[in-house]
C-alpha positions as CSV (number, residue, x, y, z in Angstrom):
1,M,39.7,121.3,49.4
2,R,40.9,124.7,50.6
3,Y,40.4,125.3,54.2
4,G,42.5,128.8,54.2
5,H,44.7,131.7,52.8
6,I,47.3,134.0,53.2
7,S,46.3,137.4,54.0
8,E,47.0,140.4,51.7
9,D,49.8,141.5,53.7
10,L,51.4,138.3,53.5
11,R,51.8,138.3,57.3
12,E,48.8,136.0,58.5
13,Y,47.8,132.6,57.0
14,I,43.7,132.8,57.6
15,I,42.1,129.4,58.6
16,E,38.4,129.4,57.3
17,R,37.2,126.4,59.0
18,P,38.2,124.8,62.4
19,D,38.2,120.7,61.0
20,T,41.7,120.7,59.3
21,P,42.9,117.8,58.3
22,T,45.7,118.1,61.0
23,P,45.8,120.4,63.9
24,W,47.5,123.5,62.1
25,M,49.7,124.6,64.2
26,N,51.4,128.1,65.4
27,Y,54.5,128.7,68.0
28,I,54.1,131.6,70.5
29,S,57.3,132.3,72.4
30,N,60.0,134.4,73.4
31,S,63.6,134.9,73.3
32,K,63.3,134.0,77.3
33,G,62.2,130.9,76.7
34,F,59.1,130.5,77.3
35,C,57.0,128.7,74.5
36,G,53.5,127.7,73.7
37,I,52.2,125.8,70.9
38,V,48.6,126.5,69.6
39,S,46.3,125.2,67.2
40,Q,43.5,126.8,65.2
41,A,41.4,125.1,67.4
42,G,42.9,126.4,70.9
43,G,44.4,123.5,71.4
44,G,48.3,122.8,72.3
45,F,50.7,123.3,75.5
46,C,53.2,125.5,76.5
47,F,56.5,125.0,78.4
48,H,59.2,127.0,80.2
49,K,63.2,126.7,78.6
50,D,62.7,122.9,78.1
51,P,59.5,120.8,76.9
52,R,61.2,117.8,78.4
53,E,62.2,119.1,81.8
54,R,59.7,121.9,82.1
55,R,56.8,121.1,80.5
56,L,53.5,123.2,82.1
57,T,50.4,121.8,80.4
58,K,49.2,118.7,79.1
59,Y,49.2,117.4,75.4
60,R,47.9,114.2,74.6
61,Y,49.8,112.8,71.5
62,S,48.2,110.6,68.9
63,N,44.8,110.7,71.0
64,I,41.2,110.5,70.0
65,P,39.6,112.9,70.1
66,V,42.7,114.9,68.4
67,D,44.4,118.0,69.9
68,R,43.5,118.0,73.4
69,P,43.8,119.6,75.6
70,G,44.5,123.2,75.3
71,R,43.8,126.5,76.6
72,Y,40.3,126.9,76.3
73,F,36.9,128.8,77.5
74,Y,33.7,127.5,77.8
75,I,30.9,130.1,77.4
76,E,27.2,128.9,79.4
77,D,24.2,131.2,78.5
78,L,22.3,131.5,81.7
79,D,19.1,131.3,80.5
80,S,19.2,128.9,77.8
81,N,21.8,126.6,79.6
82,K,24.1,126.3,75.9
83,V,27.3,125.8,76.2
84,W,29.8,126.6,73.2
85,S,33.7,127.6,73.1
86,P,35.0,130.3,71.0
87,T,37.8,128.1,69.8
88,W,35.1,125.5,68.4
89,Q,37.1,122.8,70.5
90,P,36.6,121.2,72.6
91,V,32.7,121.9,72.8
92,Q,32.6,121.6,69.3
93,A,29.4,123.5,68.8
94,P,28.9,124.0,65.2
95,P,29.6,128.3,65.2
96,D,27.6,130.1,62.5
97,S,31.1,132.0,61.6
98,Y,34.6,131.0,62.0
99,E,37.8,132.5,61.5
100,C,41.6,131.7,63.0
101,R,44.6,134.2,61.7
102,H,48.2,132.7,62.5
103,G,50.6,135.4,62.3
104,Q,54.0,135.6,63.7
105,G,53.9,135.0,67.3
106,Y,50.1,135.3,67.9
107,T,47.1,133.7,67.2
108,V,43.6,135.2,66.7
109,I,40.6,133.0,66.7
110,S,37.3,134.8,65.9
111,S,33.8,133.3,65.9
112,K,30.2,134.0,66.2
113,Y,27.5,131.8,67.9
114,S,24.3,132.3,69.3
115,G,24.1,136.2,68.4
116,I,27.6,136.6,70.4
117,D,30.7,137.9,68.7
118,H,33.9,135.9,69.9
119,T,37.7,137.1,69.7
120,V,40.1,135.0,71.3
121,K,43.8,136.3,71.1
122,F,47.0,133.9,72.0
123,F,50.5,135.5,72.5
124,V,53.5,135.6,74.8
125,P,54.7,138.5,75.7
126,A,58.4,139.3,74.8
127,D,60.1,139.7,78.4
128,D,57.7,137.6,80.7
129,N,57.2,133.8,81.0
130,C,53.4,133.7,80.2
131,E,51.2,133.4,77.9
132,I,48.1,135.6,77.4
133,W,44.1,134.4,76.4
134,D,42.6,137.9,75.6
135,L,38.9,137.1,75.1
136,T,36.5,139.7,74.1
137,L,32.6,139.0,73.8
138,K,30.2,141.4,72.3
139,N,26.3,140.9,72.0
140,E,25.2,141.8,68.6
141,G,21.5,140.5,69.8
142,S,18.3,142.7,70.5
143,G,18.3,141.4,74.3
144,K,20.4,141.3,77.7
145,R,22.6,138.3,77.9
146,R,23.7,136.5,80.8
147,F,26.7,134.1,80.6
148,S,29.2,132.0,82.9
149,I,32.5,132.0,81.6
150,Y,35.1,129.2,82.5
151,N,38.7,128.8,81.5
152,Y,40.7,125.5,81.9
153,C,44.3,124.3,81.1
154,E,45.4,120.8,82.4
155,F,48.8,120.7,84.0
156,T,51.6,117.9,83.4
157,F,54.3,116.4,85.5
158,W,56.8,118.7,84.2
159,S,59.6,116.6,83.7
160,E,58.2,113.1,84.7
161,P,56.2,112.2,81.7
162,E,53.1,110.3,82.1
163,S,54.5,107.2,80.4
164,R,56.5,105.9,83.4
165,N,56.1,106.5,87.2
166,I,52.6,107.3,86.6
167,Q,51.4,106.0,90.0
168,W,54.9,107.9,91.6
169,S,54.1,111.1,90.0
170,H,50.9,111.3,91.1
171,H,51.7,111.3,94.9
172,L,53.9,114.8,94.0
173,T,51.5,117.3,92.8
174,R,50.2,120.2,95.0
175,C,47.6,122.6,93.5
176,S,46.0,125.5,95.4
177,F,44.1,128.9,95.1
178,K,45.7,131.9,96.3
179,N,46.0,135.3,95.6
180,D,42.9,134.6,93.4
181,M,45.2,132.3,91.0
182,V,45.5,128.5,90.8
183,L,49.0,127.7,91.7
184,Y,50.7,124.2,90.5
185,K,53.3,123.1,91.9
186,F,55.4,119.5,90.9
187,I,58.0,118.8,93.9
188,E,60.5,117.1,92.1
189,P,64.2,118.5,92.2
190,H,65.1,119.6,89.1
191,P,67.9,117.1,87.0
192,A,69.7,120.3,86.3
193,F,70.6,120.9,89.7
194,D,73.4,119.0,91.7
195,M,71.9,116.1,93.3
196,E,73.9,116.6,96.6
197,A,72.4,120.0,96.8
198,N,69.1,118.9,96.1
199,A,67.3,119.7,99.4
200,K,68.0,123.2,98.5
201,Y,65.8,123.4,95.8
202,V,62.9,121.7,96.9
203,G,59.6,123.6,97.5
204,D,59.1,127.2,96.2
205,R,62.6,127.3,94.3
206,V,60.9,124.3,91.8
207,G,58.8,127.4,90.5
208,F,54.8,127.4,90.0
209,A,52.7,126.7,87.2
210,F,49.8,129.6,87.6
211,L,46.3,130.7,85.9
212,G,44.6,133.9,86.9
213,W,42.7,136.6,84.8
214,N,41.0,140.2,85.3
215,A,38.0,138.6,86.0
216,D,35.7,138.6,89.6
217,I,36.1,135.1,90.4
218,R,33.2,133.2,91.6
219,D,34.5,130.0,92.0
220,F,37.5,127.8,90.9
221,E,38.9,124.2,90.5
222,C,42.6,122.6,91.1
223,A,41.8,119.2,90.4
224,R,40.9,118.1,86.8
225,D,38.9,115.1,88.0
226,S,36.6,117.6,89.8
227,F,36.2,119.6,86.7
228,I,35.8,117.1,84.1
229,G,34.2,114.2,86.0
230,T,34.9,110.2,85.6
231,Y,34.2,109.0,82.0
232,R,34.0,112.3,80.5
233,S,36.5,114.7,78.3
234,E,37.5,118.2,77.7
235,S,33.9,118.5,75.8
236,N,31.2,118.1,78.3
237,P,33.2,118.4,81.9
238,I,30.6,117.9,84.8
239,G,32.0,121.1,86.1
240,V,30.4,123.2,83.6
241,E,27.2,121.3,83.4
242,N,26.7,122.0,87.3
243,G,26.8,125.5,86.7
244,K,29.5,126.2,89.2
245,L,32.9,124.8,90.3
246,S,33.4,122.9,93.5
247,N,36.5,125.1,94.9
248,S,38.6,121.5,94.9
249,L,42.5,121.8,96.0
250,L,44.7,119.2,95.3
251,E,47.8,117.3,97.2
252,G,48.2,114.1,95.0
253,G,46.5,113.4,91.3
254,I,46.3,115.4,88.7
255,G,45.9,119.3,88.6
256,C,44.4,121.7,86.2
257,G,43.6,125.4,86.5
258,A,39.5,126.6,85.9
259,L,38.3,129.7,87.1
260,R,34.6,131.0,86.4
261,T,33.1,134.1,86.5
262,E,29.8,135.6,85.7
263,I,28.6,138.2,83.3
264,E,25.8,140.2,81.5
265,L,25.9,141.7,78.2
266,V,23.2,144.0,77.1
267,P,22.5,144.7,73.0
268,G,26.0,146.2,71.6
269,E,28.2,145.8,74.4
270,E,31.6,144.3,74.4
271,H,33.4,142.8,77.5
272,R,37.0,141.8,77.6
273,I,38.5,138.6,79.7
274,I,42.6,138.3,80.2
275,A,43.5,135.4,81.1
276,I,47.6,134.5,82.2
277,M,49.2,131.2,82.3
278,G,52.7,130.9,83.2
279,F,55.7,130.1,84.9
280,A,57.2,131.7,87.9
281,D,59.6,131.2,90.7
282,T,57.8,132.5,93.4
283,T,54.3,133.1,94.4
284,E,55.4,137.0,94.3
285,E,56.8,136.9,90.8
286,A,53.2,135.4,89.9
287,V,51.0,137.9,91.0
288,R,53.6,140.6,89.4
289,L,52.6,139.1,86.0
290,R,49.2,139.0,86.7
291,T,48.9,142.3,87.9
292,K,51.1,143.5,85.1
293,F,48.4,141.9,82.1
294,R,45.3,142.9,84.1
295,T,44.5,145.9,81.5
296,G,43.5,145.8,78.0
297,S,46.3,148.3,77.4
298,S,48.8,146.5,78.9
299,V,48.1,143.4,76.3
300,D,47.9,145.7,73.2
301,S,50.8,147.1,74.1
302,A,52.6,143.9,74.6
303,L,51.3,142.4,71.3
304,A,52.0,145.2,69.6
305,D,55.4,145.3,71.0
306,I,55.4,141.3,69.3
307,Q,54.2,142.3,65.8
308,E,56.8,145.3,65.6
309,S,59.7,142.9,66.3
310,W,58.4,140.6,63.9
311,K,58.2,143.3,61.3
312,A,61.9,144.5,62.1
313,H,63.1,140.8,61.9
314,L,61.6,139.9,58.6
315,D,62.2,143.2,56.9
316,L,65.9,142.8,57.0
317,F,65.5,140.3,54.0
318,A,63.0,141.4,51.4
319,C,62.7,140.7,47.7
320,Q,60.3,141.6,45.2
321,I,59.8,138.9,42.4
322,P,57.3,138.0,39.6
323,D,56.3,134.5,41.5
324,Q,54.4,135.6,44.4
325,Q,54.3,132.2,46.2
326,F,58.3,132.0,46.1
327,A,58.1,136.0,47.7
328,T,55.7,134.8,50.0
329,M,57.6,132.3,51.9
330,V,61.3,133.8,51.4
331,N,59.6,137.3,52.7
332,V,57.6,135.8,55.7
333,W,57.0,132.2,56.3
334,N,60.2,130.7,55.8
335,P,62.3,133.1,57.9
336,Y,59.9,132.8,60.6
337,Q,59.7,129.3,60.6
338,C,63.6,129.4,60.6
339,K,63.5,131.2,63.7
340,T,61.3,128.4,65.4
341,T,63.6,125.7,64.2
342,F,66.4,127.7,65.7
343,D,65.1,128.3,69.0
344,W,63.6,124.4,69.2
345,S,65.4,122.5,66.8
346,R,63.6,119.2,66.2
347,Y,62.4,119.1,70.0
348,I,59.1,119.5,70.2
349,S,56.0,120.0,67.8
350,F,52.6,117.9,67.4
351,Y,54.8,115.2,66.1
352,E,57.6,115.0,68.8
353,N,56.2,114.9,72.2
354,G,59.4,116.6,73.8
355,E,60.5,113.4,75.7
356,G,62.6,111.3,73.6
357,R,65.1,113.7,72.4
358,G,66.6,117.2,73.1
359,M,68.2,119.8,70.6
360,G,70.2,118.1,68.1
361,T,73.9,118.8,67.4
362,R,73.7,118.2,63.9
363,D,70.1,120.0,63.4
364,S,71.1,123.2,65.8
365,C,74.2,123.4,63.6
366,Q,72.2,123.7,60.2
367,D,69.2,125.9,62.0
368,T,71.8,128.9,62.3
369,L,72.6,129.1,58.6
370,A,69.2,130.6,57.8
371,V,69.2,133.1,61.1
372,S,72.8,134.2,60.9
373,S,71.8,137.2,59.4
374,H,68.7,137.9,61.4
375,L,70.2,137.0,64.9
376,P,73.9,137.2,64.7
377,E,74.4,137.9,68.4
378,R,72.2,134.6,69.6
379,V,73.9,132.5,67.0
380,R,77.3,133.3,68.1
381,Y,76.3,132.2,71.5
382,R,74.9,129.2,69.9
383,I,77.7,128.2,68.4
384,I,79.8,128.5,71.9
385,E,76.8,126.6,73.5
386,I,77.2,123.6,71.1
387,L,80.9,123.4,71.7
388,S,80.7,123.6,75.3
389,T,78.1,121.1,75.7
390,T,78.7,118.6,72.8
391,Q,81.9,118.3,71.9
392,F,84.6,116.1,73.5
393,E,88.2,116.2,73.4
394,T,88.3,113.5,71.0
395,G,86.4,115.7,68.5
396,D,83.1,114.1,68.3
397,C,79.8,114.9,69.8
398,Y,76.9,114.2,71.7
399,H,74.0,113.8,69.1
400,Q,71.8,116.2,71.1
401,F,71.9,118.4,74.4
402,S,69.3,119.9,76.9
403,P,68.9,123.6,76.9
404,L,68.0,123.9,80.5
405,G,70.2,121.6,81.8
406,G,73.2,121.9,79.4
407,K,73.8,118.3,79.3
408,G,74.4,116.0,76.3
409,D,73.3,113.0,75.3
410,L,73.7,110.3,72.7
411,K,77.0,110.0,70.4
412,G,78.4,108.1,67.6
413,F,77.2,109.8,64.7
414,S,79.5,110.3,61.7
415,D,78.7,113.3,60.9
416,D,77.6,115.5,64.0
417,H,81.3,117.3,64.5
418,L,81.6,118.3,60.8
419,W,78.8,120.5,61.0
420,L,80.4,122.8,63.4
421,I,82.6,123.6,60.8
422,Q,80.1,124.8,58.2
423,M,77.6,126.4,61.4
424,V,80.9,129.0,62.3
425,H,82.0,129.5,58.6
426,A,78.2,130.6,57.7
427,Y,78.7,132.7,60.5
428,A,81.6,134.4,59.9
429,A,80.8,134.9,56.5
430,E,77.2,136.9,57.8
431,T,79.2,138.6,60.5
432,G,83.0,139.2,59.4
433,D,83.0,138.1,62.9
434,L,86.6,135.9,62.4
435,A,87.5,136.8,66.0
436,L,85.3,133.9,67.5
437,L,87.8,131.8,65.7
438,D,90.1,133.1,68.7
439,E,87.7,132.7,71.7
440,S,88.4,130.2,74.1
441,V,85.7,127.4,74.8
442,K,85.7,124.2,77.1
443,Y,84.8,120.7,76.0
444,A,81.6,119.1,77.0
445,D,83.7,116.2,78.8
446,S,86.4,118.3,80.6
447,Q,87.3,122.1,81.6
448,K,90.0,122.1,79.1
449,Q,89.5,125.6,77.1
450,E,90.8,125.7,73.4
451,S,89.8,128.1,70.9
452,V,87.1,127.6,68.7
453,Y,89.3,127.1,65.6
454,D,91.4,124.4,67.8
455,H,88.0,122.9,68.2
456,L,86.9,122.7,64.7
457,C,90.5,121.3,63.9
458,T,90.0,118.6,66.7
459,A,87.0,117.9,64.6
460,L,88.7,117.2,61.6
461,K,91.2,115.1,62.9
462,R,88.2,112.6,64.5
463,T,87.2,112.0,60.9
464,E,90.6,111.8,59.9
465,Q,91.2,109.3,62.5
466,M,88.0,107.2,62.0
467,K,88.2,105.7,58.2
468,G,87.3,102.5,57.5
469,P,89.2,99.6,54.8
470,H,88.3,101.8,51.8
471,G,90.0,105.0,53.5
472,L,86.7,106.6,54.0
473,P,85.0,107.7,56.9
474,L,83.2,105.4,58.9
475,I,79.3,105.6,59.5
476,L,80.0,104.5,62.7
477,T,76.0,104.5,64.2
478,A,75.0,106.5,61.1
479,D,75.2,109.7,59.3
480,W,73.1,112.3,58.1
481,N,70.3,109.5,57.5
482,D,69.9,108.2,60.9
483,T,68.4,105.1,60.1
484,L,70.9,103.8,57.3
485,H,72.2,101.2,59.9
486,L,75.0,99.6,58.0
487,W,76.8,98.2,61.2
488,M,74.3,95.4,61.5
489,E,75.9,93.3,58.7
490,C,79.5,95.3,58.5
491,K,82.1,95.5,61.3
492,D,83.6,98.6,59.6
493,P,81.1,100.5,57.2
494,E,82.0,103.6,55.2
495,S,79.8,106.5,54.3
496,V,80.6,108.1,51.1
497,L,78.3,111.4,52.1
498,T,80.3,111.7,55.5
499,A,83.5,111.6,53.2
500,Q,81.6,114.2,51.0
501,F,81.0,116.5,54.2
502,Y,84.3,116.1,55.1
503,V,85.8,117.3,52.1
504,H,83.5,120.5,52.4
505,A,84.6,121.2,55.8
506,L,88.0,121.1,55.0
507,R,87.3,123.2,52.3
508,L,85.5,126.0,54.7
509,M,88.6,125.4,56.9
510,T,90.9,126.4,54.3
511,E,89.1,129.5,53.8
512,M,89.1,130.4,57.3
513,A,92.9,129.2,58.0
514,E,93.8,131.6,54.9
515,R,91.8,134.6,55.9
516,T,93.5,134.5,59.7
517,N,97.0,133.6,58.4
518,R,97.2,130.4,59.1
519,E,99.1,129.3,55.8
520,N,100.0,126.0,56.7
521,D,97.1,125.0,58.2
522,A,95.3,126.0,55.0
523,E,97.5,123.9,52.7
524,E,97.2,121.1,54.6
525,F,93.7,121.1,54.8
526,N,93.4,121.6,50.9
527,K,95.7,118.8,50.5
528,K,93.6,116.5,52.5
529,A,90.3,118.1,50.4
530,E,92.0,117.2,47.3
531,A,93.0,113.8,48.4
532,M,89.8,112.5,49.8
533,A,87.9,113.9,46.8
534,G,90.4,112.0,44.4
535,L,89.5,108.8,46.5
536,I,85.9,109.5,46.2
537,N,85.8,110.0,42.4
538,K,88.2,106.7,42.1
539,I,86.1,104.1,43.8
540,C,82.5,105.5,44.5
541,W,81.6,106.1,40.6
542,D,79.2,103.7,39.8
543,G,78.9,104.9,35.8
544,E,75.7,107.1,36.3
545,W,75.8,108.2,40.3
546,Y,78.0,108.0,42.8
547,I,77.4,105.4,45.8
548,R,76.0,105.8,48.9
549,G,78.4,103.7,51.1
550,F,80.5,100.4,51.8
551,G,79.0,98.1,54.2
552,S,78.3,94.0,53.6
553,K,78.0,95.1,50.2
554,V,78.3,98.3,48.0
555,I,75.2,100.3,49.3
556,G,73.7,102.4,46.2
557,Q,75.0,100.8,43.2
558,S,73.2,99.9,39.7
559,K,72.8,96.0,39.9
560,A,70.8,96.3,43.7
561,K,67.2,95.3,43.8
562,Y,66.5,98.3,46.2
563,A,68.1,101.5,47.3
564,R,70.4,101.5,43.6
565,L,70.6,105.3,43.8
566,F,70.5,107.8,46.6
567,L,69.6,111.4,46.5
568,N,72.5,112.8,49.0
569,T,75.6,111.4,47.3
570,Q,74.4,113.3,44.1
571,S,73.7,116.7,45.3
572,W,76.7,116.6,48.0
573,A,78.8,115.6,45.4
574,L,78.2,119.2,43.7
575,L,78.1,120.9,47.2
576,S,81.2,119.8,47.9
577,G,82.8,120.3,44.9
578,V,84.0,116.7,44.5
579,A,82.3,115.7,41.5
580,T,84.0,116.8,38.1
581,S,82.1,119.1,35.8
582,E,81.0,116.1,33.5
583,R,80.2,113.7,36.4
584,A,78.0,116.9,38.3
585,K,75.7,116.5,35.2
586,V,75.8,113.0,34.7
587,C,74.7,112.5,38.4
588,M,72.1,115.0,38.8
589,D,70.5,113.9,35.1
590,S,69.9,110.3,37.5
591,V,68.3,112.1,39.8
592,K,66.0,113.7,37.8
593,K,65.4,110.6,36.1
594,H,64.9,108.0,38.6
595,L,63.9,110.2,41.6
596,S,61.7,113.1,40.6
597,S,57.9,112.6,40.9
598,D,55.5,115.1,41.4
599,E,55.3,115.2,45.0
600,G,59.1,116.0,45.2
601,L,62.8,113.8,45.0
602,K,62.3,110.8,46.3
603,L,65.5,109.9,49.0
604,I,66.1,106.5,47.1
605,W,65.0,104.6,44.4
606,P,63.7,101.9,44.0
607,A,61.7,102.1,47.4
608,F,62.3,99.2,49.7
609,Q,59.4,96.6,49.3
610,E,61.0,94.2,52.0
611,Y,63.5,94.4,55.2
612,D,67.3,94.5,54.5
613,Q,69.2,93.9,57.1
614,A,72.5,95.2,55.3
615,H,70.6,98.6,55.2
616,G,68.9,98.4,58.5
617,L,66.0,100.7,60.1
618,I,65.5,102.3,56.5
619,S,64.7,99.8,54.8
620,R,61.5,98.9,57.6
621,Y,59.6,102.0,56.7
622,V,56.8,101.5,54.6
623,P,57.4,102.0,50.9
624,G,57.4,105.4,50.0
625,R,57.3,106.7,53.6
626,K,60.0,109.0,55.6
627,E,63.3,108.2,54.5
628,N,62.0,105.3,52.0
629,G,60.1,108.1,50.3
630,I,60.5,112.2,49.8
631,F,62.8,113.5,52.8
632,S,62.2,117.4,52.1
633,H,65.2,118.3,53.7
634,A,67.4,116.2,50.9
635,N,65.3,118.4,48.2
636,T,67.2,121.4,49.1
637,W,70.7,120.1,48.3
638,A,69.4,119.1,45.0
639,I,67.8,122.6,44.1
640,I,71.4,124.4,45.5
641,A,73.0,121.4,43.3
642,E,71.2,122.4,40.3
643,A,71.5,126.0,40.9
644,L,75.2,125.0,40.9
645,L,75.0,123.4,37.7
646,G,73.3,127.0,36.1
647,R,70.0,124.9,35.6
648,P,67.3,127.4,37.0
649,E,64.0,125.9,35.8
650,N,65.4,122.7,37.4
651,A,66.1,124.4,40.5
652,M,62.8,126.0,40.8
653,D,60.9,123.0,39.7
654,Y,62.3,121.0,42.6
655,Y,61.5,123.7,45.0
656,K,58.0,124.4,43.8
657,K,57.2,120.6,44.6
658,V,58.0,120.6,48.0
659,L,56.4,124.2,48.5
660,P,53.7,123.8,51.1
661,L,51.5,126.9,49.5
662,A,51.7,125.1,45.9
663,Q,49.2,122.6,47.6
664,N,46.6,125.1,49.3
665,E,43.9,124.2,47.3
666,H,43.9,120.6,48.0
667,A,45.4,121.5,51.6
668,E,43.7,117.6,52.1
669,R,45.8,115.7,50.7
670,L,49.0,117.4,52.0
671,K,47.2,117.6,55.4
672,T,50.1,119.7,57.2
673,E,50.3,123.3,57.4
674,P,50.2,125.0,54.1
675,Y,52.6,128.0,55.2
676,I,55.1,126.1,56.7
677,F,57.4,123.3,55.2
678,C,57.3,119.5,56.4
679,Q,59.9,117.0,56.9
680,T,58.3,114.3,54.6
681,V,56.4,113.8,52.0
682,G,54.5,110.7,50.8
683,S,55.8,109.4,47.3
684,N,53.8,108.5,44.6
685,D,55.5,104.7,46.1
686,S,52.9,104.8,49.3
687,L,49.3,104.8,49.6
688,N,49.3,108.0,51.1
689,K,50.8,109.7,48.0
690,G,51.2,113.4,48.9
691,E,50.6,113.7,52.5
692,G,53.0,115.1,54.6
693,A,54.6,114.5,58.1
694,N,56.5,116.0,60.7
695,S,55.9,119.9,60.2
696,W,57.5,123.1,61.7
697,L,60.7,121.8,63.2
698,T,62.5,120.5,60.4
699,G,66.0,120.9,58.3
700,T,64.2,121.7,55.6
701,A,63.2,125.4,56.8
702,S,66.5,126.5,57.1
703,W,67.9,124.9,53.8
704,M,64.8,125.8,52.1
705,Y,66.0,129.3,53.0
706,V,69.7,128.8,52.1
707,A,68.6,127.6,48.6
708,S,65.9,130.0,47.8
709,T,67.8,132.8,48.9
710,Q,71.5,132.2,48.6
711,Y,71.3,130.0,45.3
712,I,68.1,130.7,43.4
713,L,68.2,134.5,44.2
714,G,72.0,134.1,44.4
715,V,72.5,136.6,47.2
716,K,75.4,134.7,49.3
717,P,77.4,136.0,52.0
718,E,81.2,134.7,52.1
719,L,84.2,135.7,54.0
720,D,85.1,138.3,51.5
721,G,82.1,139.6,50.1
722,L,78.4,139.4,49.3
723,A,78.4,137.4,46.2
724,L,75.5,138.2,43.8
725,R,75.1,135.3,41.2
726,P,71.3,134.7,40.6
727,C,69.9,131.7,39.4
728,V,66.5,132.2,38.3
729,P,64.2,131.3,35.9
730,G,64.2,132.7,32.2
731,S,61.0,134.2,32.5
732,W,62.2,136.6,35.3
733,K,63.4,139.7,33.6
734,N,64.2,142.0,36.6
735,F,64.0,141.2,40.5
736,S,64.9,143.1,43.5
737,V,66.3,142.1,47.2
738,T,66.4,144.4,50.3
739,R,69.5,143.0,52.4
740,R,71.1,143.9,55.5
741,W,74.8,142.8,55.7
742,R,77.1,143.5,58.4
743,D,76.9,147.2,58.9
744,S,75.0,148.1,55.7
745,K,71.6,148.4,54.0
746,L,71.9,146.8,50.4
747,N,69.4,147.6,48.0
748,I,70.0,145.2,44.8
749,A,68.6,145.3,41.6
750,F,68.9,142.4,39.3
751,N,68.1,143.0,35.4
752,R,68.4,140.5,33.0
753,T,70.7,141.4,29.8
754,G,72.7,138.3,28.9
755,K,75.9,139.7,30.1
756,Y,76.8,139.9,33.5
757,Q,77.9,143.5,35.3
758,L,78.1,144.7,38.7
759,K,77.6,148.4,39.9
760,V,77.8,149.7,43.7
761,N,76.4,153.1,44.0
762,G,77.2,153.6,40.5
763,K,80.8,152.3,40.3
764,K,81.6,149.1,38.3
765,I,83.1,146.4,40.4
766,D,84.9,143.9,38.2
767,K,83.9,140.8,39.8
768,D,80.4,139.1,41.3
769,M,81.0,140.2,44.9
770,V,80.3,143.1,46.8
771,P,83.3,143.7,49.2
772,P,82.4,144.9,52.9
773,Q,80.9,148.2,52.6
774,S,81.7,151.5,55.2
775,R,78.1,153.0,54.3
776,P,75.0,152.4,56.0
777,E,73.3,152.3,53.0
778,V,74.4,150.9,49.1
779,D,72.4,150.7,46.2
780,I,73.7,148.0,44.1
781,Q,73.0,147.0,40.3
782,V,73.3,143.6,38.9
783,E,73.1,142.8,35.0
784,F,73.0,139.1,34.4
């Protein structure tokens, strides 16, 4: 069943009915750190800078009814006493018509009910810590209509989740009505502050959540229970049923913001109500923001700024190709998702509640790969942030960190520190900024300052020092696959995947050392890379594929009952350059033979049907689900591997299998949003075959953008230039790419002739790489 479609200009996904298989979300946020997540029915929540430490509004995960609460309006007809919501939720009165348009940084929900047209626009202004709810009503009938209009949100306990200390938290809340706004305060010194200085940061300095609007306020509510009532829900609040609010105040309990106004509409008349909800350090700041966005012109201007900013962002890379679905993802929705994952890693979504994890170190490193071209300054800042917040003097890293508190958490993973090198190399290839390598940065566990280059060398030394009995890196807690727990039955388990990552990191470091005149280091890195690659080929080849590791038994071998073949050590054998040309083809042929399904490439084959302690948590997953099924992130590396082999049909086949837009006509099967990638899909080993999960915040986004732009389209930044090596299906006779690279806009035309030739501004270049250009705009012709 189809629930929506892409707009003609590709910039919006238009949802045609509100009851989507799961809530279909959009992120509305700004670079200041204010973020909201909004569904196709107005559900969702918002936070300021950190969803764990400063969440403002409530959202109930795995709840019935689903997608509650949110940012709501209630419309009450004062003559008929009918009540409905312009977003469908939470009242769920069937609308006469409905449409939700998710765009970049905004969502617009339009509906008709009882002769009234409604349009609600949700967005976050570029420079302010607030979100706008812009409601327009129009009377399409023949008589005058009278209404009460209510808005509503439920506040949360900020850094104290309801899952613990609920009785304690209920004694710390305050919610009042001042300056025509509901002001909510949760009195808790912020964990980012020094504990000895807590007394300086209580009260107003902790800040407020606030809710106001530009309407004449008849009455209000600050206590959720006064608005909703006992044994009721957002669908039938007692405050709306009573026809007026009680002006409740709150000192202890669960806070909310609810306001009511009354309007009249003659036939053909429109009325606009602009609500603003946000965070402010002081009441004066809250008043300033409410005043700033009281008028329609100010709101229209702010939304136009958001749309223009996103247009400029997306225009930095554009392709014109024969495949419409591929073009839609590469030009709009994939880079849109990439920026969101860069902003919030895996921290907060419909699937992650933001309490149990922070910004992943490994995750954030990978997320930079797709946005270095679009956000080079922010990526540079993120590199320094990750190094200084997560990396120890010993070279290893915290597994995650908090963006607000600036503190790391968890450690002991074998691969986190190696991703630092890929992140820095990709940034340098994109920008040419090798000077970053000499910038001084502290470590997470000390104030010791060393250059970025030395930080990366320290990361390599960490892996060099952590080797097992076969000479491969120890897997420690886990490698990229967080659920592969080989330590449960083995004292010193080893990871072939981490060994491949290590070879890849050494080769990237060799390049950076050579370009910065560190010849001795380059020679040393190259020798270590060759030695580890030789060892992998000597002891890790099982005849048709590379094994996965050594634990209490060999992991990923042909005689195993389950998990004989692992996807990642095959693809990374090519990405790292470890595989010989013969083995590269053989292992990827094994992938196609054993791991390929209609839903995508499985991570392992055969799937576990029972628990196996030698493998740990991965074997506890239901057959066909998560790492025991299709992990979309890992599919991206197989796409790259096939491109490296020069097999474009396989690369595109794998891409299309996990492409969400390809599932649009039977969206009830995928369930997750068809306009962005999800993390996992149920394989044909699962009862939920084809069902997606963990959408939006996934490494699939960043790596799919890398795979599609750098390896399929073949436009790949390198330290010495922009490589142009397309690997596109044979049916593509010509295509073009416009790309910003360093200081130039490049207009690249590709034409299939069967023989490679590269011309820059009409001049032939005797290689497949365009060197850095001094001109602001350059025309490039590629025959391939």
